[in-house]
PyMOL Python script that loads the backbone (N, CA, C, O; Angstrom):
from pymol import cmd

cmd.read_pdbstr("""\
ATOM      1  N   MET A   1      29.791  54.463 192.264  1.00  0.00           N
ATOM      2  CA  MET A   1      30.470  54.670 193.524  1.00  0.00           C
ATOM      3  C   MET A   1      29.726  55.770 194.291  1.00  0.00           C
ATOM      4  O   MET A   1      29.362  56.795 193.714  1.00  0.00           O
ATOM      5  N   SER A   2      29.507  55.556 195.568  1.00  0.00           N
ATOM      6  CA  SER A   2      28.770  56.534 196.360  1.00  0.00           C
ATOM      7  C   SER A   2      29.717  57.604 196.905  1.00  0.00           C
ATOM      8  O   SER A   2      30.907  57.363 197.108  1.00  0.00           O
ATOM      9  N   THR A   3      29.163  58.772 197.131  1.00  0.00           N
ATOM     10  CA  THR A   3      29.970  59.864 197.676  1.00  0.00           C
ATOM     11  C   THR A   3      30.068  59.694 199.185  1.00  0.00           C
ATOM     12  O   THR A   3      29.131  59.204 199.816  1.00  0.00           O
ATOM     13  N   PRO A   4      31.185  60.091 199.765  1.00  0.00           N
ATOM     14  CA  PRO A   4      31.328  59.968 201.221  1.00  0.00           C
ATOM     15  C   PRO A   4      30.360  60.925 201.913  1.00  0.00           C
ATOM     16  O   PRO A   4      30.018  61.969 201.358  1.00  0.00           O
ATOM     17  N   PRO A   5      29.922  60.578 203.107  1.00  0.00           N
ATOM     18  CA  PRO A   5      28.986  61.462 203.814  1.00  0.00           C
ATOM     19  C   PRO A   5      29.631  62.812 204.107  1.00  0.00           C
ATOM     20  O   PRO A   5      30.818  62.897 204.426  1.00  0.00           O
ATOM     21  N   ARG A   6      28.831  63.856 203.994  1.00  0.00           N
ATOM     22  CA  ARG A   6      29.329  65.204 204.234  1.00  0.00           C
ATOM     23  C   ARG A   6      29.584  65.396 205.725  1.00  0.00           C
ATOM     24  O   ARG A   6      28.735  65.082 206.559  1.00  0.00           O
ATOM     25  N   ARG A   7      30.748  65.907 206.043  1.00  0.00           N
ATOM     26  CA  ARG A   7      31.094  66.173 207.435  1.00  0.00           C
ATOM     27  C   ARG A   7      30.396  67.461 207.870  1.00  0.00           C
ATOM     28  O   ARG A   7      30.458  68.461 207.156  1.00  0.00           O
ATOM     29  N   PRO A   8      29.728  67.454 209.040  1.00  0.00           N
ATOM     30  CA  PRO A   8      29.029  68.667 209.467  1.00  0.00           C
ATOM     31  C   PRO A   8      30.000  69.818 209.697  1.00  0.00           C
ATOM     32  O   PRO A   8      31.141  69.609 210.111  1.00  0.00           O
ATOM     33  N   ALA A   9      29.544  71.010 209.430  1.00  0.00           N
ATOM     34  CA  ALA A   9      30.369  72.196 209.638  1.00  0.00           C
ATOM     35  C   ALA A   9      30.611  72.412 211.132  1.00  0.00           C
ATOM     36  O   ALA A   9      29.907  71.857 211.976  1.00  0.00           O
ATOM     37  N   TRP A  10      31.615  73.228 211.439  1.00  0.00           N
ATOM     38  CA  TRP A  10      31.940  73.493 212.831  1.00  0.00           C
ATOM     39  C   TRP A  10      30.752  74.109 213.548  1.00  0.00           C
ATOM     40  O   TRP A  10      30.495  73.797 214.711  1.00  0.00           O
ATOM     41  N   ARG A  11      30.031  74.977 212.868  1.00  0.00           N
ATOM     42  CA  ARG A  11      28.866  75.635 213.486  1.00  0.00           C
ATOM     43  C   ARG A  11      27.796  74.609 213.846  1.00  0.00           C
ATOM     44  O   ARG A  11      27.163  74.718 214.897  1.00  0.00           O
ATOM     45  N   ASP A  12      27.588  73.617 212.988  1.00  0.00           N
ATOM     46  CA  ASP A  12      26.600  72.577 213.289  1.00  0.00           C
ATOM     47  C   ASP A  12      27.045  71.693 214.441  1.00  0.00           C
ATOM     48  O   ASP A  12      26.219  71.249 215.238  1.00  0.00           O
ATOM     49  N   ARG A  13      28.340  71.435 214.537  1.00  0.00           N
ATOM     50  CA  ARG A  13      28.841  70.602 215.631  1.00  0.00           C
ATOM     51  C   ARG A  13      28.859  71.363 216.947  1.00  0.00           C
ATOM     52  O   ARG A  13      28.761  70.743 218.006  1.00  0.00           O
ATOM     53  N   ALA A  14      28.984  72.698 216.915  1.00  0.00           N
ATOM     54  CA  ALA A  14      29.051  73.494 218.134  1.00  0.00           C
ATOM     55  C   ALA A  14      27.675  73.832 218.682  1.00  0.00           C
ATOM     56  O   ALA A  14      27.572  74.298 219.817  1.00  0.00           O
ATOM     57  N   ARG A  15      26.619  73.614 217.918  1.00  0.00           N
ATOM     58  CA  ARG A  15      25.270  73.999 218.359  1.00  0.00           C
ATOM     59  C   ARG A  15      24.875  73.359 219.694  1.00  0.00           C
ATOM     60  O   ARG A  15      24.330  74.070 220.538  1.00  0.00           O
ATOM     61  N   PRO A  16      25.112  72.069 219.940  1.00  0.00           N
ATOM     62  CA  PRO A  16      24.725  71.516 221.253  1.00  0.00           C
ATOM     63  C   PRO A  16      25.429  72.198 222.418  1.00  0.00           C
ATOM     64  O   PRO A  16      24.819  72.404 223.467  1.00  0.00           O
ATOM     65  N   SER A  17      26.692  72.548 222.255  1.00  0.00           N
ATOM     66  CA  SER A  17      27.387  73.234 223.348  1.00  0.00           C
ATOM     67  C   SER A  17      26.853  74.645 223.540  1.00  0.00           C
ATOM     68  O   SER A  17      26.854  75.154 224.661  1.00  0.00           O
ATOM     69  N   GLU A  18      26.396  75.288 222.466  1.00  0.00           N
ATOM     70  CA  GLU A  18      25.783  76.606 222.604  1.00  0.00           C
ATOM     71  C   GLU A  18      24.484  76.508 223.404  1.00  0.00           C
ATOM     72  O   GLU A  18      24.212  77.345 224.264  1.00  0.00           O
ATOM     73  N   VAL A  19      23.693  75.491 223.116  1.00  0.00           N
ATOM     74  CA  VAL A  19      22.427  75.302 223.836  1.00  0.00           C
ATOM     75  C   VAL A  19      22.703  75.025 225.311  1.00  0.00           C
ATOM     76  O   VAL A  19      22.047  75.595 226.183  1.00  0.00           O
ATOM     77  N   LEU A  20      23.662  74.162 225.590  1.00  0.00           N
ATOM     78  CA  LEU A  20      23.994  73.854 226.988  1.00  0.00           C
ATOM     79  C   LEU A  20      24.568  75.068 227.709  1.00  0.00           C
ATOM     80  O   LEU A  20      24.267  75.297 228.881  1.00  0.00           O
ATOM     81  N   GLY A  21      25.388  75.841 227.017  1.00  0.00           N
ATOM     82  CA  GLY A  21      25.963  77.039 227.627  1.00  0.00           C
ATOM     83  C   GLY A  21      24.910  78.078 227.959  1.00  0.00           C
ATOM     84  O   GLY A  21      24.907  78.631 229.059  1.00  0.00           O
ATOM     85  N   LEU A  22      24.016  78.347 227.019  1.00  0.00           N
ATOM     86  CA  LEU A  22      22.954  79.319 227.269  1.00  0.00           C
ATOM     87  C   LEU A  22      22.024  78.838 228.372  1.00  0.00           C
ATOM     88  O   LEU A  22      21.597  79.627 229.215  1.00  0.00           O
ATOM     89  N   SER A  23      21.710  77.562 228.370  1.00  0.00           N
ATOM     90  CA  SER A  23      20.859  76.999 229.427  1.00  0.00           C
ATOM     91  C   SER A  23      21.549  77.090 230.785  1.00  0.00           C
ATOM     92  O   SER A  23      20.895  77.361 231.792  1.00  0.00           O
ATOM     93  N   SER A  24      22.837  76.871 230.821  1.00  0.00           N
ATOM     94  CA  SER A  24      23.583  76.979 232.077  1.00  0.00           C
ATOM     95  C   SER A  24      23.563  78.407 232.615  1.00  0.00           C
ATOM     96  O   SER A  24      23.388  78.628 233.813  1.00  0.00           O
ATOM     97  N   VAL A  25      23.744  79.369 231.717  1.00  0.00           N
ATOM     98  CA  VAL A  25      23.718  80.775 232.146  1.00  0.00           C
ATOM     99  C   VAL A  25      22.347  81.134 232.710  1.00  0.00           C
ATOM    100  O   VAL A  25      22.260  81.775 233.758  1.00  0.00           O
ATOM    101  N   LEU A  26      21.285  80.733 232.033  1.00  0.00           N
ATOM    102  CA  LEU A  26      19.942  81.012 232.529  1.00  0.00           C
ATOM    103  C   LEU A  26      19.683  80.326 233.863  1.00  0.00           C
ATOM    104  O   LEU A  26      19.058  80.908 234.750  1.00  0.00           O
ATOM    105  N   ALA A  27      20.157  79.102 234.009  1.00  0.00           N
ATOM    106  CA  ALA A  27      19.947  78.362 235.255  1.00  0.00           C
ATOM    107  C   ALA A  27      20.737  78.981 236.410  1.00  0.00           C
ATOM    108  O   ALA A  27      20.219  79.080 237.522  1.00  0.00           O
ATOM    109  N   VAL A  28      21.971  79.395 236.164  1.00  0.00           N
ATOM    110  CA  VAL A  28      22.765  80.038 237.222  1.00  0.00           C
ATOM    111  C   VAL A  28      22.106  81.349 237.652  1.00  0.00           C
ATOM    112  O   VAL A  28      22.024  81.652 238.842  1.00  0.00           O
ATOM    113  N   PHE A  29      21.644  82.113 236.681  1.00  0.00           N
ATOM    114  CA  PHE A  29      20.956  83.365 236.999  1.00  0.00           C
ATOM    115  C   PHE A  29      19.728  83.096 237.873  1.00  0.00           C
ATOM    116  O   PHE A  29      19.507  83.788 238.867  1.00  0.00           O
ATOM    117  N   THR A  30      18.942  82.105 237.505  1.00  0.00           N
ATOM    118  CA  THR A  30      17.755  81.762 238.281  1.00  0.00           C
ATOM    119  C   THR A  30      18.132  81.293 239.681  1.00  0.00           C
ATOM    120  O   THR A  30      17.512  81.705 240.661  1.00  0.00           O
ATOM    121  N   GLY A  31      19.144  80.436 239.779  1.00  0.00           N
ATOM    122  CA  GLY A  31      19.578  79.943 241.085  1.00  0.00           C
ATOM    123  C   GLY A  31      20.086  81.052 241.983  1.00  0.00           C
ATOM    124  O   GLY A  31      19.800  81.058 243.181  1.00  0.00           O
ATOM    125  N   VAL A  32      20.834  81.990 241.426  1.00  0.00           N
ATOM    126  CA  VAL A  32      21.360  83.102 242.227  1.00  0.00           C
ATOM    127  C   VAL A  32      20.225  84.000 242.707  1.00  0.00           C
ATOM    128  O   VAL A  32      20.205  84.406 243.869  1.00  0.00           O
ATOM    129  N   ILE A  33      19.285  84.310 241.825  1.00  0.00           N
ATOM    130  CA  ILE A  33      18.159  85.157 242.214  1.00  0.00           C
ATOM    131  C   ILE A  33      17.339  84.484 243.324  1.00  0.00           C
ATOM    132  O   ILE A  33      16.966  85.131 244.302  1.00  0.00           O
ATOM    133  N   VAL A  34      17.063  83.190 243.166  1.00  0.00           N
ATOM    134  CA  VAL A  34      16.293  82.481 244.200  1.00  0.00           C
ATOM    135  C   VAL A  34      17.062  82.455 245.514  1.00  0.00           C
ATOM    136  O   VAL A  34      16.465  82.617 246.578  1.00  0.00           O
ATOM    137  N   PHE A  35      18.370  82.253 245.459  1.00  0.00           N
ATOM    138  CA  PHE A  35      19.153  82.246 246.696  1.00  0.00           C
ATOM    139  C   PHE A  35      19.160  83.614 247.367  1.00  0.00           C
ATOM    140  O   PHE A  35      19.051  83.705 248.590  1.00  0.00           O
ATOM    141  N   LEU A  36      19.288  84.676 246.579  1.00  0.00           N
ATOM    142  CA  LEU A  36      19.302  86.018 247.162  1.00  0.00           C
ATOM    143  C   LEU A  36      17.958  86.377 247.793  1.00  0.00           C
ATOM    144  O   LEU A  36      17.907  87.128 248.767  1.00  0.00           O
ATOM    145  N   VAL A  37      16.882  85.846 247.242  1.00  0.00           N
ATOM    146  CA  VAL A  37      15.555  86.155 247.783  1.00  0.00           C
ATOM    147  C   VAL A  37      15.248  85.305 249.013  1.00  0.00           C
ATOM    148  O   VAL A  37      14.746  85.826 250.009  1.00  0.00           O
ATOM    149  N   THR A  38      15.541  84.004 248.961  1.00  0.00           N
ATOM    150  CA  THR A  38      15.131  83.101 250.037  1.00  0.00           C
ATOM    151  C   THR A  38      16.230  82.776 251.039  1.00  0.00           C
ATOM    152  O   THR A  38      15.925  82.399 252.171  1.00  0.00           O
ATOM    153  N   ARG A  39      17.485  82.908 250.664  1.00  0.00           N
ATOM    154  CA  ARG A  39      18.642  82.516 251.495  1.00  0.00           C
ATOM    155  C   ARG A  39      18.637  81.032 251.837  1.00  0.00           C
ATOM    156  O   ARG A  39      19.179  80.620 252.862  1.00  0.00           O
ATOM    157  N   GLU A  40      18.024  80.238 250.977  1.00  0.00           N
ATOM    158  CA  GLU A  40      17.982  78.783 251.165  1.00  0.00           C
ATOM    159  C   GLU A  40      18.721  78.123 250.007  1.00  0.00           C
ATOM    160  O   GLU A  40      18.339  78.285 248.848  1.00  0.00           O
ATOM    161  N   TRP A  41      19.786  77.375 250.323  1.00  0.00           N
ATOM    162  CA  TRP A  41      20.563  76.710 249.279  1.00  0.00           C
ATOM    163  C   TRP A  41      19.750  75.641 248.556  1.00  0.00           C
ATOM    164  O   TRP A  41      19.850  75.490 247.339  1.00  0.00           O
ATOM    165  N   LEU A  42      18.955  74.912 249.308  1.00  0.00           N
ATOM    166  CA  LEU A  42      18.192  73.825 248.698  1.00  0.00           C
ATOM    167  C   LEU A  42      17.190  74.363 247.682  1.00  0.00           C
ATOM    168  O   LEU A  42      17.043  73.799 246.597  1.00  0.00           O
ATOM    169  N   ASP A  43      16.503  75.446 248.025  1.00  0.00           N
ATOM    170  CA  ASP A  43      15.576  76.055 247.066  1.00  0.00           C
ATOM    171  C   ASP A  43      16.313  76.527 245.821  1.00  0.00           C
ATOM    172  O   ASP A  43      15.831  76.347 244.703  1.00  0.00           O
ATOM    173  N   ALA A  44      17.482  77.131 246.016  1.00  0.00           N
ATOM    174  CA  ALA A  44      18.265  77.634 244.883  1.00  0.00           C
ATOM    175  C   ALA A  44      18.710  76.489 243.972  1.00  0.00           C
ATOM    176  O   ALA A  44      18.682  76.624 242.748  1.00  0.00           O
ATOM    177  N   VAL A  45      19.114  75.378 244.555  1.00  0.00           N
ATOM    178  CA  VAL A  45      19.549  74.233 243.754  1.00  0.00           C
ATOM    179  C   VAL A  45      18.372  73.622 242.992  1.00  0.00           C
ATOM    180  O   VAL A  45      18.517  73.229 241.834  1.00  0.00           O
ATOM    181  N   ILE A  46      17.225  73.544 243.633  1.00  0.00           N
ATOM    182  CA  ILE A  46      16.038  72.994 242.971  1.00  0.00           C
ATOM    183  C   ILE A  46      15.636  73.874 241.793  1.00  0.00           C
ATOM    184  O   ILE A  46      15.370  73.372 240.702  1.00  0.00           O
ATOM    185  N   PHE A  47      15.593  75.183 242.012  1.00  0.00           N
ATOM    186  CA  PHE A  47      15.226  76.090 240.923  1.00  0.00           C
ATOM    187  C   PHE A  47      16.295  76.104 239.833  1.00  0.00           C
ATOM    188  O   PHE A  47      15.967  76.246 238.655  1.00  0.00           O
ATOM    189  N   PHE A  48      17.573  75.958 240.207  1.00  0.00           N
ATOM    190  CA  PHE A  48      18.647  75.863 239.222  1.00  0.00           C
ATOM    191  C   PHE A  48      18.409  74.676 238.298  1.00  0.00           C
ATOM    192  O   PHE A  48      18.468  74.814 237.076  1.00  0.00           O
ATOM    193  N   GLY A  49      18.142  73.511 238.880  1.00  0.00           N
ATOM    194  CA  GLY A  49      17.914  72.311 238.072  1.00  0.00           C
ATOM    195  C   GLY A  49      16.680  72.418 237.201  1.00  0.00           C
ATOM    196  O   GLY A  49      16.699  72.021 236.036  1.00  0.00           O
ATOM    197  N   ALA A  50      15.611  72.952 237.760  1.00  0.00           N
ATOM    198  CA  ALA A  50      14.378  73.106 236.983  1.00  0.00           C
ATOM    199  C   ALA A  50      14.572  74.092 235.840  1.00  0.00           C
ATOM    200  O   ALA A  50      14.125  73.844 234.720  1.00  0.00           O
ATOM    201  N   ALA A  51      15.237  75.208 236.118  1.00  0.00           N
ATOM    202  CA  ALA A  51      15.468  76.206 235.069  1.00  0.00           C
ATOM    203  C   ALA A  51      16.380  75.655 233.982  1.00  0.00           C
ATOM    204  O   ALA A  51      16.193  75.967 232.806  1.00  0.00           O
ATOM    205  N   PHE A  52      17.361  74.845 234.357  1.00  0.00           N
ATOM    206  CA  PHE A  52      18.269  74.257 233.374  1.00  0.00           C
ATOM    207  C   PHE A  52      17.504  73.333 232.428  1.00  0.00           C
ATOM    208  O   PHE A  52      17.668  73.413 231.210  1.00  0.00           O
ATOM    209  N   ILE A  53      16.686  72.476 232.976  1.00  0.00           N
ATOM    210  CA  ILE A  53      15.936  71.521 232.150  1.00  0.00           C
ATOM    211  C   ILE A  53      14.913  72.238 231.278  1.00  0.00           C
ATOM    212  O   ILE A  53      14.795  71.947 230.088  1.00  0.00           O
ATOM    213  N   VAL A  54      14.176  73.170 231.864  1.00  0.00           N
ATOM    214  CA  VAL A  54      13.157  73.891 231.098  1.00  0.00           C
ATOM    215  C   VAL A  54      13.802  74.704 229.976  1.00  0.00           C
ATOM    216  O   VAL A  54      13.277  74.739 228.863  1.00  0.00           O
ATOM    217  N   SER A  55      14.922  75.353 230.250  1.00  0.00           N
ATOM    218  CA  SER A  55      15.560  76.162 229.210  1.00  0.00           C
ATOM    219  C   SER A  55      16.148  75.290 228.096  1.00  0.00           C
ATOM    220  O   SER A  55      16.115  75.693 226.933  1.00  0.00           O
ATOM    221  N   ILE A  56      16.677  74.122 228.415  1.00  0.00           N
ATOM    222  CA  ILE A  56      17.170  73.218 227.363  1.00  0.00           C
ATOM    223  C   ILE A  56      16.017  72.796 226.459  1.00  0.00           C
ATOM    224  O   ILE A  56      16.137  72.836 225.235  1.00  0.00           O
ATOM    225  N   VAL A  57      14.908  72.396 227.059  1.00  0.00           N
ATOM    226  CA  VAL A  57      13.759  71.958 226.260  1.00  0.00           C
ATOM    227  C   VAL A  57      13.224  73.107 225.416  1.00  0.00           C
ATOM    228  O   VAL A  57      12.907  72.913 224.243  1.00  0.00           O
ATOM    229  N   PHE A  58      13.121  74.294 225.991  1.00  0.00           N
ATOM    230  CA  PHE A  58      12.595  75.451 225.270  1.00  0.00           C
ATOM    231  C   PHE A  58      13.495  75.848 224.103  1.00  0.00           C
ATOM    232  O   PHE A  58      13.005  76.072 222.996  1.00  0.00           O
ATOM    233  N   ILE A  59      14.793  75.938 224.333  1.00  0.00           N
ATOM    234  CA  ILE A  59      15.719  76.340 223.266  1.00  0.00           C
ATOM    235  C   ILE A  59      15.782  75.270 222.181  1.00  0.00           C
ATOM    236  O   ILE A  59      15.807  75.597 220.995  1.00  0.00           O
ATOM    237  N   ALA A  60      15.806  74.009 222.568  1.00  0.00           N
ATOM    238  CA  ALA A  60      15.838  72.931 221.567  1.00  0.00           C
ATOM    239  C   ALA A  60      14.564  72.931 220.720  1.00  0.00           C
ATOM    240  O   ALA A  60      14.616  72.680 219.516  1.00  0.00           O
ATOM    241  N   THR A  61      13.428  73.210 221.348  1.00  0.00           N
ATOM    242  CA  THR A  61      12.181  73.282 220.599  1.00  0.00           C
ATOM    243  C   THR A  61      12.213  74.440 219.605  1.00  0.00           C
ATOM    244  O   THR A  61      11.770  74.295 218.466  1.00  0.00           O
ATOM    245  N   LEU A  62      12.731  75.574 220.029  1.00  0.00           N
ATOM    246  CA  LEU A  62      12.857  76.707 219.106  1.00  0.00           C
ATOM    247  C   LEU A  62      13.796  76.389 217.947  1.00  0.00           C
ATOM    248  O   LEU A  62      13.523  76.767 216.808  1.00  0.00           O
ATOM    249  N   LEU A  63      14.898  75.698 218.227  1.00  0.00           N
ATOM    250  CA  LEU A  63      15.829  75.340 217.158  1.00  0.00           C
ATOM    251  C   LEU A  63      15.213  74.350 216.176  1.00  0.00           C
ATOM    252  O   LEU A  63      15.487  74.411 214.977  1.00  0.00           O
ATOM    253  N   LEU A  64      14.387  73.445 216.675  1.00  0.00           N
ATOM    254  CA  LEU A  64      13.732  72.490 215.788  1.00  0.00           C
ATOM    255  C   LEU A  64      12.672  73.156 214.911  1.00  0.00           C
ATOM    256  O   LEU A  64      12.393  72.688 213.807  1.00  0.00           O
ATOM    257  N   SER A  65      12.088  74.239 215.399  1.00  0.00           N
ATOM    258  CA  SER A  65      11.037  74.900 214.622  1.00  0.00           C
ATOM    259  C   SER A  65      11.599  75.805 213.529  1.00  0.00           C
ATOM    260  O   SER A  65      10.859  76.226 212.640  1.00  0.00           O
ATOM    261  N   MET A  66      12.895  76.110 213.581  1.00  0.00           N
ATOM    262  CA  MET A  66      13.508  76.955 212.552  1.00  0.00           C
ATOM    263  C   MET A  66      13.789  76.126 211.304  1.00  0.00           C
ATOM    264  O   MET A  66      14.200  74.970 211.408  1.00  0.00           O
ATOM    265  N   PRO A  67      13.570  76.712 210.117  1.00  0.00           N
ATOM    266  CA  PRO A  67      13.893  75.975 208.897  1.00  0.00           C
ATOM    267  C   PRO A  67      15.413  75.879 208.732  1.00  0.00           C
ATOM    268  O   PRO A  67      16.141  76.750 209.208  1.00  0.00           O
ATOM    269  N   PRO A  68      15.894  74.830 208.063  1.00  0.00           N
ATOM    270  CA  PRO A  68      17.342  74.707 207.865  1.00  0.00           C
ATOM    271  C   PRO A  68      17.855  75.814 206.948  1.00  0.00           C
ATOM    272  O   PRO A  68      17.142  76.303 206.072  1.00  0.00           O
ATOM    273  N   ARG A  69      19.098  76.191 207.171  1.00  0.00           N
ATOM    274  CA  ARG A  69      19.701  77.233 206.341  1.00  0.00           C
ATOM    275  C   ARG A  69      20.050  76.678 204.972  1.00  0.00           C
ATOM    276  O   ARG A  69      20.546  75.558 204.851  1.00  0.00           O
ATOM    277  N   ASP A  70      19.787  77.472 203.938  1.00  0.00           N
ATOM    278  CA  ASP A  70      20.125  77.098 202.566  1.00  0.00           C
ATOM    279  C   ASP A  70      21.466  77.745 202.225  1.00  0.00           C
ATOM    280  O   ASP A  70      21.550  78.973 202.181  1.00  0.00           O
ATOM    281  N   PRO A  71      22.530  76.950 201.978  1.00  0.00           N
ATOM    282  CA  PRO A  71      23.831  77.560 201.709  1.00  0.00           C
ATOM    283  C   PRO A  71      23.868  78.324 200.381  1.00  0.00           C
ATOM    284  O   PRO A  71      24.759  79.151 200.185  1.00  0.00           O
ATOM    285  N   ASN A  72      22.937  78.072 199.474  1.00  0.00           N
ATOM    286  CA  ASN A  72      22.941  78.758 198.181  1.00  0.00           C
ATOM    287  C   ASN A  72      22.239  80.105 198.216  1.00  0.00           C
ATOM    288  O   ASN A  72      22.360  80.890 197.275  1.00  0.00           O
ATOM    289  N   ARG A  73      21.508  80.383 199.289  1.00  0.00           N
ATOM    290  CA  ARG A  73      20.769  81.631 199.390  1.00  0.00           C
ATOM    291  C   ARG A  73      21.674  82.734 199.950  1.00  0.00           C
ATOM    292  O   ARG A  73      22.401  82.489 200.912  1.00  0.00           O
ATOM    293  N   PRO A  74      21.649  83.943 199.373  1.00  0.00           N
ATOM    294  CA  PRO A  74      22.484  85.025 199.919  1.00  0.00           C
ATOM    295  C   PRO A  74      22.028  85.411 201.322  1.00  0.00           C
ATOM    296  O   PRO A  74      20.853  85.279 201.665  1.00  0.00           O
ATOM    297  N   SER A  75      22.973  85.888 202.127  1.00  0.00           N
ATOM    298  CA  SER A  75      22.684  86.151 203.528  1.00  0.00           C
ATOM    299  C   SER A  75      21.866  87.412 203.736  1.00  0.00           C
ATOM    300  O   SER A  75      21.229  87.537 204.781  1.00  0.00           O
ATOM    301  N   GLY A  76      21.845  88.345 202.811  1.00  0.00           N
ATOM    302  CA  GLY A  76      21.013  89.521 202.938  1.00  0.00           C
ATOM    303  C   GLY A  76      21.769  90.776 203.339  1.00  0.00           C
ATOM    304  O   GLY A  76      21.173  91.851 203.416  1.00  0.00           O
ATOM    305  N   HIS A  77      23.047  90.668 203.592  1.00  0.00           N
ATOM    306  CA  HIS A  77      23.786  91.907 203.871  1.00  0.00           C
ATOM    307  C   HIS A  77      24.975  92.053 202.997  1.00  0.00           C
ATOM    308  O   HIS A  77      25.703  93.040 203.105  1.00  0.00           O
TER     309      HIS A  77
END
""", "prot")
cmd.dss("prot")
cmd.show_as("cartoon", "prot")
cmd.util.cbc("prot")
cmd.orient("prot")
């Protein structure tokens, strides 16, 4: 008899929302700075979208490059 698939932990399920949240914060910051400098809404929206996409790709790439956590290894503190 096979074992049922392991259900992912809450932290593993919340990771995509963390990436989207951090990317959103970075994009809003970029959009606000561009708007304050140029006073053009269209430029701010364009930079907001570009910063959002670039930050999602960058953070996801960093997460993929990290080794998976070993639950049997002590945390170190």
